[in-house]
N, C-alpha and C positions, 0 to 999 in steps of 0.2 A: 250829604257828602261837603268839601270845603278846599279851597285852593291851598295851597300850602305859604306859607310862611314864617316867619320867626317865632318862636312860642315867648310870650309875653314872660319874661321875669317874676313874675309876683302870682300865677298861674298854679291853682291849688284844687286837686282833682281829689275827690271822693269815691269810696267804694260803698253802693248805698244798694247793692243785690249782691247776692255769694248764693253759691252752692255745690258742696261735693257728696255729700253721701245721703241726700234727700231733702235730710233739715235743712231752713237756710234761714237767713233774716240777715238784717241790717249790722254792717260792721262797722271798725274803725276808718275813719277819713285815711291818705296816704299822707298826708301832710301832719300827720300826727291827732287832729284835734276828732270828732265824734260824726262819721260818714253821719249818722239819721237826722241830722240838724242840728240845729244851734250854727255857731260861728261859721259855720260850712256852707250855710243855705244850701245843703242839699236834699233831697226826697225825706218825707218825716218816715220815722222808724217807724217798723212794720215789718213782717214775712214777706216774702219775695211774690206770696200771690196777692198782696196790699194792693187796693183797687185804684188808689189813690197812688202808687209808686208807678206802676205799671200805666195808668193815665197821664203823670206828669212827663215819663217817658217815648211814650208815645205820642204825645205832643210835640216835644221834640223832633219826632222825627218825620210825624206829619208836614212837620213846616218844610223840612230841608230837603228831606228826599220824594222828589216832583213827582216820579216815575211809580212809587210804589207809598202813595201820599192815601190811599184806600183801604190799604193793608198794613198802615201804621201801627191800629192795635195789637192785631193779630200776630204780626211779625216779633214784637216787643213781647205778648204772651207766648208765641211760643219759644224763644228763647228763654225765657224766664223760667222755663218749666222742663228740662229735657231729661237726657235720663239718668237716673238716681246715681249713675256712680259719678260723674261729671264733675271737677271744677271747673269753676267759671267765674266768672265777676262781670259787674254792670259799676263804668266809674264813670260819674258826673263834674261837669265844673262847677266850682265855686256857686256861680251866680244859677246855678241847671239851666245851663241854655247851652250845651253839649255832652252826648255818652257815647261810650263806645263799648261793645260787649267782648271779652275775651274768655277765651278757653284754653283747655287743655285738651290734647287730644286724646281717646280711648284708646286708639293703636299705638303709638306709639307717642308716647311722655316727653320724651324730647322736644314735641312740635307742641308750637303753641298756634293756636289762628286767631284773628280780630275777625270776630264776627257781624258787625254790624258797628258802624261810624257816623254820626250825625253831631250837624251843630246848625243853631238855628238861625236859619236868614241876617239875622239883625245883630247877630255877633260874628258873622264869618267875616274875613279876610285880617283876623287878629289874630291868629296862628291856634285858637283853641284846638282843631283839629289836630294839630302837628303835635300840640303839648297829650293830646289824649292816647294819641298813637305811642306816643314816646310811654307816658305813664303804664297803657295796655304791655307794652314790650317788659317793663321794668317786672310789671306784677307776673308777665309769664314766664323771663326769668327767676324770679325768685323760686319759683314751684318745681323749676329742673328743666326750662326748655333753655334750647342752645336754638332752633328754627323757628322763625315767626312767619306764619303764611295769611297773606291776604286773603281768604276763599272758605270757604264751606266746612265745618265739621261734622261730617254727617254722624248720625241721624236728624241732627238737630241745627241748622242751622237757616240765614237769611237767605242768602244765594249760592250759587256754587262759587263767582268771586266777583271783582269791580264790573258792575253793569258799565258798557264804554260808555255811554252817555254822559255819566258821570265824571265828565275829564280833567275836573280839579280833584278831585281824588285820584285819580291815575296821577296825573303829577305830582301830589302829593307822596304818592309812594314811592314814584323813581327818583323823588329827589333824597329821598333819605334810604338810598340804595337798593331796593327790591330790586326783584328780577322779574320777570314774566317768564311764566313756565310754564304756562297750558292754557287752551281756550275751550270754552264751553260755552253749551246753547239751549236756553228754553225755548221748545217749540211750542205754539199755538197751533189749537184744534177749535174749528167755529163750530159751535152745537145747534145754530140757527138754520147753515143751511147745507153743508158740507158730507153731515152726517146723515143717511139715508140709504132705506132697507137695510138689508145685511153686505150691500159692497157699497164704497163711493158711488158709484154710476146711478144707481137705482135711485133715480130723483122720482121720489112721492113725498111733498110736501104738503103739511096738511092746509087747506084753501082758508084758514077763518086765521091763524095763527102768521103762516107763513115759516113753521118750523117744520125739523124733521119728522116727518111723522110716525116712523119704527124706529126705536134705536132697540128691540128687543132681539134680531138676531134669531128670530123662531127656525128660519133655514139651517142656522149653523147648531142652534142645540137640534135640531130632529138629529144632523148628519151626529152629531158627538154621541146621542143617544144609540143609533144603531149600533157604537162602537163598546157600547155599554158606560158609557161618560156620562154623567149627571150635573149639572154647574147650582151650585144653594148658596145664600147668602150667608154669610157667616153672622152668625148669632151669637152673642156675648159667653155661650158655654160654647162655641165652639173656635174660638180666638188663639186660646191657646195652642190648641193642635194646627191651626197655621204657621201661629208662631214657631212653633216648632219645627214643622217643615221648611220654612222662609230661611232659619236660622241654621237645619243643615244643608238645605241647596245652596243657600246665597253668604249670608252674615247678619250678625246680630241687630246690625243697622236696619234694614229694612227689616226683620221683624218686628221691631220694634215701633217703628213706622204702621206696619200691617196693625199690631193689634190697637193702636189709638186712632187708626183714620175712623173718618164719620163712617163708608161704605167699605167694604170687601168682603167680592164673593172668591171661590173655591171649586174647582173641578175636582172630581172623585171616581174615581174606580173600583170597583171590590175593595170599597174603603181603605185606599191608597188615595192621597190627595197626589194631582198632577199638577196644578197651576193656581196661581190666584191674583188676582189685582185689587187694585184699592185705593181709596180718592178718601181726601179731604182731611189730609196730616195738617192741609194747610188749606183753610176752603177752596182756593177757582185752583186746586193743582189735581192731576191724575198721575198716581202711582203711589209706589212701586207694582209693578206686576214685573210675574217669572214664571216659565212653563218649563216643568224639568225634562230634562232632555230625554227621557224614553217617551217623552208625548210631544215633541215639538213637529209640528207638520201637520198636526188633526186637527188647527182649527181652535184650539183652547184658549188661544191667547185674546185673541179675535173676540170672540162671545164672550170673556172675563171680561173684558176692554170694554165692550159696550152697552153690558151688563152696567157699570161706573157707570160711564157718560151719561148711559137714561137717569139714571139715580141725580146726577148733578143737575142735566136741564131741568127734571123735576122740580130739584129744589131752586130753579129759579135761574140757573147760569146760564150764558148764550153764547160762553167761548171757555176754553179750560188751557192750563198750561201745563205742560209735561217740564217739569223741572229737570237740570243735569241731564237731558236726553241723551240714549246713547245711541240706539238704530234709527236712525234718521229716514233710511228707504221703508222699515215699517211701517213708522206714523204717518211718516209723507204719502205712503201707498193707502195703508189700512184708513185713513182717517182726512187725508185731503191737507195732512199737517201742516206747518213751515217754519223752520228758524226765523223769532223773531228778534229774541233779546240773544243780546252776544258778551261773553265775560270774558274779563282776564284773571286768570289768576297769578299771583305774586309770593315770594317767597326771601327771605332775606338770614344770612344767619347773623346770632345775636352776637355785639363786641363784647368784650370783655368789663367786667364791672369795674366802674371808674371810682377810687376813696371819695368820701365825703366833702368835698370842697376840692378833689384834685383833678386833675387832668387828666384821660385816657388817648394817649399818645396815638392810638390805632383809628379813634376817632374824632380828635382837636376836639371832644366835649367835656364837658363838669358837669358834676352832681351836684344841685346845691340840697345843702346839710337839710334844710329845713323843709321846702316841697317835696325832694329826693329824686324832684326830675331834672335831668339832662339838659344843657344850655349849650349850644354850639352847634359848629358844623358836623354834620353827620356826612360820610359817604354818599 
């Protein structure tokens, strides 16, 4: 993320990755040049899955977003592989030193999202972040959006909003008239010591490793079996049934995450699914999870959660993040999890379109007829 500044007049932004119905590839740049390369100096031609394209964008993200550098490649790969019906794009600067991902909400097509914005540290302070954000707004406006949110677009998102530690991004948003409308948190659960036995107070660690010795929740499983409830790892052939259950009980976004998760577990009674938990939609993240209302209070969620966390620990993770955490009390009591990352969510209504080369009186901005970018003061 970058500090606020005036957009350079000659900045050109190119669309290099895009998708809407599953097929996607490089498309033309927003200034009329070929977004796949050539004069624009953008990412080389290729599909969204191009290793070179994803690696180039990940390099910008890794350098710019210091608190997320380790996940840079995973973030870019995730945003470049959303649900098949999502309308989305990735825009880069001419010199490939800044990138912004934007997408249209699947729930309300009038809402657009800026999913990720990053400028390489060597290029910060020149207004590239502002130019990219304005270009993303215009891309969204061209597709019918009347409101833009600097907030996650579930189910495929980088973060709930702007991590408050990226203060220059907060300043940029507020300088462009974005209003804060919500606060979200990610919780962290320590797999190295706080998860123990069947309850967080049952401190039983392996002296050789210092790690919690038991995440199998054997006592919880026994109690469920007494009620006729069994717990299973969701094999590939089970994922469709889990997806149908999650869609019916909650929504298609969670179902998409659960189906694509690295690990997924579900509880069953007399052929009926009662709950699920998943992990690995992003490698170090736990969730989503949920229990049907008729089965709450039986301990189903706790057992399913521990099955997932045991797999994550076996995969080499010593801590996990619970993204966009809702029931803080549940995770705090069950895992000793704590709120660590705080995100501010922003939104603003898009101004009406300014004529090419003309001034929009509502924003006192002009639209460059060559680059298509607005210049001037915004509210």
